[in-house]
N, C-alpha and C positions, 0 to 999 in steps of 0.2 A: 685454224687457232695452232697449228704444230707448227705452222710458218712463224706467226708471233712470237713463238717461244724461241726456235732457232734464230729467229735476228736477234731477240733481245739478247740468247746467249753468244750470240755475234757479237753483239754491243763490250755487253762485258769481259770476253776474251781479249777482245781488242781492247779495249781500257785498260786491261791486267798485264798485258804483254807492255805497252808502254810508259805503265809507271814502273814494272819489275826494270826496263830498260834505264829509265831516267834512275833510279835507285843502284844499278849495275855501274852507272859512269858516275856514279859521287866517288865508290872505292878507286883507289891505289894499287895494285898488284904490285906485290916485293920480288916476287920471283919471275922467269920467263914462260913458267908453269901457271902461275899464277893469271897471268896475261895473255896465256893462251885461252885458258878456261874462261877468261872476260871475255875475249872474242865472241868465241863459239860462241857462248852466253848468249851476246849480243847477235850476234849474226842468223841464232834458232829465232829468236825474238822479235827478230825483223822479218822474217819468213811467215812467223805469225801473224803477225800486222799484217801483210801483204796479203795473207790466204785469207783473211778474216774481213780486209777492206775485199778484197772479191767476193766473198760468201755472202756478207750483209748487200752489198748489190744486188747477190743473185737473188736473194731473198725480197729485196724490196721491189725487184721488176715479177718475181712470182704474186707476191701481192697485189702487183698492180695491174694484174691479168694476164700475164705474159705476152704481151703482146706483140707480134714480129714486125709490125708497119714501122714508120718513125716515129709515132706516140711510143714505142719501147726504145731506141736509140734514146730521146729526150730523157724516158726514165731512167733510164742507166746510167746516162750521163750526168745526172743530175743527183742520184745517189754514190755516182763514185766520187765528185766533186763535195758533197756534202760531207760524205763519209774523211776522205782527208781532209777536209777543215778540221773537220772535230779531233780527229786524230792530232793533228798540227796543235789544236789549238788549247787540247788537253798534256801535251807535253810539254809547252811551252808554261802554260798555268800550274803542275806539277816540277819542272826543273826552275820555275820560280818561287817557289814554296821552298824545296831544297837544298834554295844558293843560299 
């Protein structure tokens, strides 16, 4: 049960980070310092997104039985591809809404 909650939390964190990246891209900084802050924020959110992708894949692997055979490889590959597609799809959906 705890892994289901962790998986859900990982998904929400990833979607939150993606949404914040899109809203941060919309702003136009006026000074060099503001631009540096925006770049640092985008890098931090990118790191959070990548870590969330890894965490979600790990939690799916745990929930699927922690197989160390080829089935575990297939599960982690499918979870990684699915999570990446979810994040890119959500990014473009939010980006088109804010344009």
